[in-house]
C-alpha positions as CSV (number, residue, x, y, z in Angstrom):
1,M,0.0,0.1,0.0
2,N,1.1,3.6,-0.6
3,I,-0.3,5.7,2.3
4,L,-0.5,9.4,3.0
5,L,-0.4,9.8,6.8
6,T,-1.0,13.2,8.6
7,G,0.5,13.9,12.1
8,G,3.1,11.1,11.6
9,A,5.6,13.0,14.0
10,G,3.0,12.5,16.9
11,Y,2.7,9.5,19.3
12,I,0.1,7.4,17.5
13,G,1.0,8.6,14.1
14,S,4.6,7.6,14.3
15,H,3.8,4.1,15.7
16,T,1.4,3.5,12.9
17,A,4.0,4.7,10.4
18,L,6.6,2.3,11.8
19,S,4.2,-0.6,11.9
20,L,3.1,0.1,8.1
21,I,6.6,0.4,7.0
22,E,7.7,-2.9,8.8
23,K,5.0,-4.8,6.8
24,G,6.4,-3.5,3.5
25,N,4.1,-0.4,2.8
26,S,5.2,3.0,1.5
27,V,4.4,6.0,3.9
28,S,4.4,9.8,3.3
29,I,4.1,11.8,6.3
30,I,2.7,15.4,6.5
31,D,3.3,17.1,9.9
32,N,3.7,20.9,10.7
33,L,5.6,19.9,13.9
34,T,3.1,22.1,16.1
35,T,2.8,19.3,18.6
36,G,4.8,16.5,16.9
37,D,8.6,15.8,17.1
38,K,10.7,15.2,14.1
39,K,12.7,12.6,15.9
40,L,9.7,10.4,15.9
41,I,9.5,10.3,12.0
42,P,10.6,6.8,10.8
43,N,13.8,7.1,8.6
44,K,12.0,5.1,5.7
45,A,8.9,7.5,5.5
46,K,8.9,10.4,3.1
47,Y,8.3,13.5,5.2
48,Y,6.9,16.8,4.2
49,K,6.8,19.7,6.6
50,C,3.3,21.0,5.7
51,D,0.1,22.3,7.3
52,I,-2.9,20.2,6.5
53,A,-4.6,23.4,5.4
54,D,-2.0,24.2,2.9
55,Q,-4.1,23.3,-0.2
56,K,-1.4,24.1,-2.7
57,L,1.3,22.0,-1.3
58,I,-1.1,19.2,-0.3
59,Q,-2.3,19.0,-4.0
60,K,1.3,18.8,-5.2
61,I,2.1,16.0,-2.6
62,I,-0.9,14.0,-3.6
63,S,-0.3,14.6,-7.5
64,D,3.2,13.5,-7.0
65,N,2.3,10.2,-5.4
66,N,-0.2,7.5,-6.1
67,F,-1.7,7.1,-2.7
68,N,-4.3,4.3,-2.0
69,L,-5.6,6.0,1.1
70,V,-5.1,8.6,3.8
71,I,-4.9,8.0,7.7
72,H,-5.6,11.3,9.4
73,F,-4.2,11.8,12.9
74,A,-3.1,15.4,12.8
75,G,-4.9,17.7,15.5
76,L,-4.6,19.0,18.8
77,T,-5.6,16.6,21.7
78,R,-5.4,18.1,25.1
79,V,-8.7,18.3,26.8
80,D,-7.6,20.9,29.4
81,E,-6.2,23.3,26.7
82,S,-9.4,22.9,24.6
83,I,-11.5,24.1,27.6
84,R,-9.4,27.2,27.8
85,Y,-9.3,27.7,23.9
86,P,-12.4,26.3,22.4
87,D,-12.0,28.3,19.2
88,K,-8.4,27.1,18.6
89,Y,-9.6,23.4,18.8
90,D,-12.5,24.1,16.6
91,Y,-10.2,25.7,14.0
92,N,-7.3,23.3,14.1
93,N,-9.2,20.2,14.5
94,F,-12.4,20.7,12.6
95,E,-12.0,23.6,9.9
96,K,-8.5,22.6,8.9
97,S,-9.5,18.7,8.6
98,K,-12.4,19.9,6.4
99,I,-9.9,21.9,4.2
100,F,-7.5,18.8,4.0
101,F,-10.4,16.3,3.2
102,E,-11.6,18.6,0.4
103,S,-8.0,18.5,-1.1
104,C,-8.1,14.7,-0.7
105,I,-11.5,14.4,-2.3
106,N,-10.5,16.9,-5.2
107,N,-7.5,14.8,-5.9
108,K,-9.3,11.6,-6.0
109,I,-8.2,10.0,-2.6
110,K,-11.4,8.1,-1.7
111,N,-10.4,6.1,1.3
112,I,-10.1,7.8,4.7
113,I,-9.2,6.5,8.1
114,F,-9.8,9.0,10.9
115,S,-8.4,9.0,14.5
116,S,-11.2,10.0,16.7
117,T,-11.8,9.4,20.4
118,A,-13.9,7.8,23.0
119,S,-14.5,11.1,24.5
120,V,-17.2,11.6,22.0
121,Y,-19.3,9.3,24.1
122,G,-19.2,11.7,27.2
123,D,-20.7,10.2,30.4
124,N,-23.0,7.5,29.2
125,N,-23.6,5.7,32.6
126,S,-22.2,2.6,30.6
127,S,-19.2,0.8,31.5
128,Y,-19.0,-1.1,28.5
129,I,-19.5,1.4,25.6
130,K,-20.7,0.2,22.3
131,E,-20.4,2.2,19.0
132,T,-24.2,2.8,19.1
133,E,-24.3,4.8,22.3
134,N,-25.6,8.2,22.3
135,L,-22.8,10.8,21.6
136,K,-22.5,13.5,24.3
137,P,-19.1,15.2,24.0
138,M,-18.4,17.1,27.1
139,N,-15.5,19.3,26.1
140,P,-14.3,21.3,22.9
141,Y,-11.8,18.6,22.0
142,A,-14.4,15.8,21.8
143,K,-16.9,18.2,20.0
144,S,-14.3,19.1,17.4
145,K,-13.7,15.4,16.7
146,L,-17.3,14.6,16.5
147,K,-17.8,17.4,14.0
148,I,-15.1,15.8,11.7
149,E,-17.0,12.5,12.2
150,E,-20.3,14.0,11.1
151,Y,-18.5,15.8,8.1
152,L,-17.1,12.3,6.9
153,I,-20.4,10.5,7.3
154,Q,-22.1,13.3,5.1
155,K,-19.4,13.1,2.6
156,A,-19.8,9.2,2.3
157,K,-23.6,9.8,1.9
158,E,-22.8,12.1,-1.1
159,K,-20.6,9.2,-2.3
160,K,-17.4,11.0,-2.4
161,I,-15.4,8.9,0.0
162,S,-15.4,5.7,2.2
163,Y,-14.3,6.2,5.8
164,I,-13.5,4.2,8.8
165,I,-13.5,6.0,12.1
166,L,-11.6,4.6,14.9
167,R,-12.6,5.8,18.4
168,Y,-9.6,5.3,20.8
169,F,-10.0,4.7,24.3
170,N,-6.8,5.3,26.6
171,V,-3.9,4.8,24.4
172,A,-0.5,4.1,26.4
173,G,2.8,2.4,26.3
174,A,5.7,2.6,23.8
175,D,7.5,0.8,21.0
176,I,9.3,-2.3,22.1
177,K,12.4,-1.2,20.3
178,N,12.3,2.2,21.9
179,R,11.9,4.1,18.5
180,S,8.8,6.0,19.4
181,G,6.8,6.9,22.4
182,L,4.9,9.8,24.0
183,I,6.8,13.1,24.1
184,S,4.9,15.8,25.8
185,K,5.5,18.6,28.0
186,N,3.1,19.0,31.0
187,S,1.2,15.9,30.2
188,S,-1.9,15.0,31.9
189,N,-1.8,11.4,30.7
190,L,-1.7,9.1,33.6
191,V,0.9,6.6,32.4
192,K,3.1,9.4,31.2
193,V,2.9,11.4,34.4
194,L,3.6,7.9,36.3
195,C,6.8,7.4,34.2
196,E,7.8,10.9,34.9
197,V,7.5,10.4,38.7
198,A,9.4,7.0,38.3
199,T,12.4,8.6,36.6
200,N,12.3,11.6,39.1
201,K,11.3,14.1,36.5
202,R,8.3,14.9,38.9
203,D,8.1,14.4,42.6
204,K,4.6,13.0,42.9
205,I,1.5,11.8,41.1
206,T,-1.9,13.5,41.9
207,I,-5.0,11.3,41.9
208,N,-7.8,13.6,40.4
209,G,-10.7,12.4,42.8
210,N,-11.0,9.3,44.9
211,D,-14.8,9.5,45.6
212,Y,-16.1,8.1,42.4
213,K,-18.5,5.1,42.6
214,T,-16.0,2.6,41.6
215,K,-14.3,-0.4,43.4
216,D,-11.6,1.8,45.0
217,G,-12.9,5.5,44.5
218,T,-10.9,6.1,41.6
219,A,-11.7,6.3,37.9
220,I,-11.5,3.4,35.7
221,R,-10.1,3.5,32.2
222,D,-9.5,1.0,29.2
223,F,-5.8,1.2,28.5
224,I,-4.7,0.0,25.0
225,H,-1.1,-0.4,24.0
226,V,-0.1,1.9,21.1
227,S,1.3,-0.8,19.2
228,D,-2.0,-2.5,19.0
229,I,-3.5,0.7,18.0
230,A,-1.1,0.9,15.2
231,D,-1.8,-2.6,14.1
232,M,-5.5,-1.8,14.0
233,H,-4.9,0.9,11.4
234,Y,-3.0,-1.5,9.1
235,V,-5.7,-4.1,9.4
236,V,-8.4,-1.7,8.4
237,A,-6.2,-0.1,5.7
238,K,-5.7,-3.5,3.9
239,F,-9.4,-4.3,4.4
240,M,-10.5,-0.9,2.7
241,L,-8.5,-1.6,-0.5
242,K,-10.4,-5.0,-1.0
243,E,-13.9,-3.9,0.1
244,T,-15.7,-0.4,-0.2
245,F,-17.5,0.4,3.1
246,S,-17.7,2.9,5.7
247,D,-18.1,2.3,9.6
248,V,-17.2,3.3,13.2
249,Y,-15.1,1.2,15.5
250,N,-14.0,1.3,19.1
251,C,-10.3,0.7,19.8
252,G,-10.0,-0.8,23.3
253,Y,-9.5,-4.0,25.1
254,G,-12.9,-4.2,26.8
255,S,-11.4,-4.3,30.4
256,G,-10.4,-1.5,32.7
257,Y,-8.0,-0.5,35.4
258,S,-8.6,2.0,38.2
259,V,-6.1,4.8,38.6
260,K,-5.0,3.2,42.0
261,E,-4.5,-0.3,40.2
262,V,-2.2,1.4,37.6
263,I,0.0,3.1,40.2
264,K,0.3,-0.2,42.2
265,E,1.3,-2.0,39.0
266,M,3.9,0.7,38.5
267,E,5.1,0.4,42.0
268,K,5.5,-3.3,41.5
269,I,7.7,-2.8,38.5
270,L,9.9,-0.4,40.4
271,T,9.8,-2.3,43.6
272,K,9.3,1.0,45.6
273,K,6.5,3.3,46.6
274,L,5.6,6.4,44.6
275,K,4.6,9.7,46.3
276,V,0.9,9.9,45.7
277,D,-1.6,12.9,46.5
278,I,-5.3,13.1,46.2
279,G,-6.6,16.2,44.4
280,P,-10.0,17.2,43.3
281,R,-11.9,15.7,40.4
282,R,-11.1,17.2,36.9
283,E,-13.9,19.0,35.4
284,N,-16.3,16.6,33.5
285,D,-14.2,13.5,34.2
286,I,-16.2,10.4,34.0
287,P,-16.0,7.6,36.5
288,I,-15.7,4.6,34.1
289,S,-14.7,4.4,30.4
290,I,-14.4,0.8,29.1
291,A,-14.8,-0.1,25.3
292,N,-17.0,-2.8,23.8
293,A,-14.6,-3.7,21.1
294,D,-16.4,-6.7,19.9
295,K,-17.6,-5.1,16.6
296,F,-13.9,-4.4,15.5
297,K,-12.7,-8.0,16.5
298,K,-15.6,-9.6,14.8
299,K,-15.3,-7.8,11.4
300,F,-11.5,-8.1,11.1
301,N,-10.9,-11.3,13.0
302,W,-8.4,-9.3,15.1
303,K,-6.8,-10.1,18.4
304,P,-4.5,-7.8,20.5
305,K,-1.1,-8.7,21.0
306,F,-0.2,-6.5,24.1
307,N,-3.2,-6.7,26.4
308,N,-1.2,-6.6,29.5
309,L,-0.9,-3.7,31.9
310,N,2.8,-4.7,33.0
311,Y,3.8,-4.7,29.4
312,I,2.2,-1.2,28.8
313,L,3.8,0.4,31.7
314,T,7.3,-1.3,31.1
315,T,7.5,-0.2,27.5
316,A,6.4,3.4,28.5
317,L,8.9,3.5,31.3
318,D,11.8,2.3,29.0
319,W,11.0,5.1,26.6
320,E,10.8,7.7,29.4
321,K,14.2,6.6,30.6
322,K,15.5,7.1,27.0
323,L,14.2,10.7,26.9
324,K,16.4,13.3,28.3
């Protein structure tokens, strides 16, 4: 396959690029490096420093290459930042994506895989979330992602594209060969923060709320290893070239861990206690978020390879140690 991938200097984009290249595919990456890091771009990928809304340059890139499909990762991803700057998120995530997709459609790229988020579900009072749940995004980040989903669905109705929307639950871990992982300043990602505490880059971890109606009072999340997420994109891409169809799929394991359980597992790996504080709940945080991922597994006959909390934390920790 010959694939155009946006946001390939980011966490999930770079892992997916690595996975695709390892399986013998050609990958061209577009990234303006606003949040991405050039170090994460695989050596064997073609790289264009380019904004997704730069129609002239995008048109040239597409006409110079014979792409089978596009995987769209590029975008801003911080929930806390989106609450402070909602317009920034609407513009960067939705408006720019719309411009980019128009460029793809005008240049005859018909197959689109879109990187979405489980946060489009909001608080559904359901611990085992299916794709058919009501969508109630609770922050501007989630709203911007849902608007792109709706745009793609409309374009498919007009028979202009085929799309696959992948809604990620909590992506964590790093490449086993230490080629890529999460690089982020002031991250609010639980596993990232834990790794920073474990490597003495932070002195403590703060649990945001311990009074949820869960087994130990802390929020429960479905953590999926980034290499499994990358593999899901490869599986979908291969399938899209054989069969014309559009659909939405959850990306998770269907099991969850509480914040306290994740901390305990990290302490087991380190064989020492970490400094833990209890803080207030974060705005609009939900108690439980676990995927029902049966639809994806059945459709693509897919099984995860890295469904193991210890492996997720160990690979993330190894990556954190590598970062200066």
